C-alpha positions in Angstrom: 0.0 0.0 0.0 1.3 3.4 -0.9 0.5 5.1 2.5 2.2 2.5 4.7 5.8 2.8 5.8 8.1 -0.2 5.9 8.7 -1.4 9.5 12.5 -1.2 9.3 12.6 2.4 8.0 12.6 4.3 11.2 13.6 7.9 10.9 17.1 8.6 12.1 16.2 11.8 13.9 13.5 10.0 16.0 16.2 8.2 17.9 17.9 11.5 18.8 16.6 14.1 21.1 14.4 16.6 19.3 16.4 19.6 18.4 15.1 23.1 19.1 15.0 25.2 16.0 17.7 27.9 16.1 16.3 31.4 15.8 18.6 34.2 15.0 19.1 36.6 17.9 18.2 40.1 16.9 20.5 42.8 18.3 18.9 44.8 21.1 17.5 48.2 19.8 19.5 51.2 21.0 18.3 54.7 20.8 20.8 56.8 18.7 22.6 59.4 20.6 22.1 63.1 19.6 25.6 63.3 18.1 25.5 59.9 16.4 25.0 60.1 12.6 21.8 58.7 11.0 21.0 57.7 7.5 22.8 56.1 4.6 26.6 56.7 4.6 27.0 55.7 1.0 24.5 58.2 -0.3 26.3 61.4 -1.4 24.7 64.6 0.0 24.5 67.9 -1.9 25.7 71.1 -0.3 23.1 73.1 -2.3 20.3 70.9 -1.0 21.5 71.3 2.6 21.6 75.1 2.2 18.2 75.2 0.6 16.8 73.3 3.5 18.5 75.7 5.9 17.1 78.7 4.0 13.5 77.7 3.4 12.7 75.5 6.4 15.3 76.8 9.0 13.3 76.2 12.2 12.6 72.5 11.4 16.2 71.3 11.4 15.7 69.6 8.1 19.2 70.6 6.9 20.8 68.9 9.9 18.6 65.8 9.3 19.6 65.8 5.6 23.3 65.6 6.3 22.7 62.8 8.8 22.6 64.4 12.3 20.1 63.1 14.8 19.6 66.6 16.3 17.9 67.6 13.1 15.2 64.9 13.5 14.7 65.9 17.1 14.3 69.6 16.1 11.8 68.5 13.5 9.6 66.7 15.9 9.9 69.5 18.5 8.7 71.9 15.8 5.8 69.6 14.8 4.8 69.3 18.5 5.0 73.1 18.9 2.8 73.7 15.9 0.2 71.1 17.1 0.3 72.5 20.7 -0.1 76.1 19.4 -3.8 75.4 18.9 -4.4 74.6 22.6 -5.1 77.7 24.8 -2.6 78.5 27.5 -0.1 75.9 26.2 0.1 77.9 23.0 2.3 80.4 24.9 5.0 77.7 25.5 4.6 76.4 22.0 5.1 79.9 20.6 8.2 80.3 22.7 9.6 77.0 21.5 8.9 78.0 17.9 10.7 81.3 18.5 13.7 79.5 20.0 13.8 77.0 17.0 13.5 80.0 14.6 16.5 81.7 16.1 18.4 78.4 16.2 17.6 78.0 12.5 19.0 81.4 11.7 22.2 80.7 13.6 22.3 77.2 12.0 22.2 78.8 8.5 25.4 80.7 9.2 27.1 77.6 10.8 26.1 75.3 7.9 27.3 77.8 5.3 30.9 76.9 6.0 30.2 73.1 6.3 31.8 70.9 3.6 31.2 67.4 5.1 28.2 65.5 6.3 27.8 63.6 9.6 29.9 60.7 8.3 32.8 63.0 7.3 32.0 62.4 3.7 32.4 65.5 1.5 29.2 67.2 0.4 28.8 67.2 -3.4 29.1 70.7 -4.8 29.9 72.3 -8.2 31.0 75.8 -8.8 27.5 76.7 -9.9 26.1 75.3 -6.6 28.7 77.3 -4.7 27.7 80.4 -6.5 24.0 79.7 -5.8 24.8 79.1 -2.1 26.6 82.4 -1.9 23.5 84.1 -3.5 21.3 82.4 -0.9 23.6 83.7 1.9 23.4 87.3 0.6 19.6 87.1 0.3 19.4 85.6 3.8 21.4 88.5 5.3 19.3 91.1 3.4 16.1 89.4 4.6 17.3 89.4 8.2 18.2 93.1 7.9 14.8 93.9 6.5 13.0 92.0 9.2 14.9 93.9 11.9 14.1 97.2 10.2 10.4 96.3 10.0 10.4 95.3 13.7 12.0 98.6 14.7 9.5 100.6 12.6 6.6 98.7 14.2 8.1 99.3 17.7 8.4 103.0 17.0 4.9 103.2 15.6 3.5 101.4 18.6 5.2 103.7 21.0 4.1 106.8 19.1 0.5 105.4 18.8 0.4 104.6 22.5 1.5 108.1 23.5 -1.0 109.7 21.1 -3.7 107.4 22.5 -3.0 108.2 26.1 -3.0 112.0 25.4 -6.2 111.8 23.4 -8.1 109.8 26.0 -6.8 111.8 28.9 -5.7 108.9 31.0 -4.8 110.1 34.5 -3.9 107.8 37.3 
């Protein structure tokens, strides 16, 4: 009969103790440190792309994340949390302060990254002479925009002080 086994053909492994299947041991997950590089080391990074990230989305830390620094990812999620928390009353004050700190950090980071020529893995950033020229134009535009923003803030402050003094004289506020 086809389904019957012969009596003398006993499997060899049945006489031995049953072996436990070997499962590969996965390495324990470790949280990367803030100064530990992230990303793919073999992927060349562009200096122009890094500076465009620093110019257009400075508070998010995208430029640092692009070159493989973990602090960029942390800054991104802090910024996202700040934006989400800005819609909640009372907490929006803290969220606004954290967005202000991240914005100032982004401005300072733009100047720091301008001189950077390597990524987090100490691999050179890809850059052509045209890219370097464009980065220098971005740098000049960034400085002009900061100067204009400071000028607008000063004018607004002067107008607020002048308007407040006119308002108090017109209303006759006496304490």
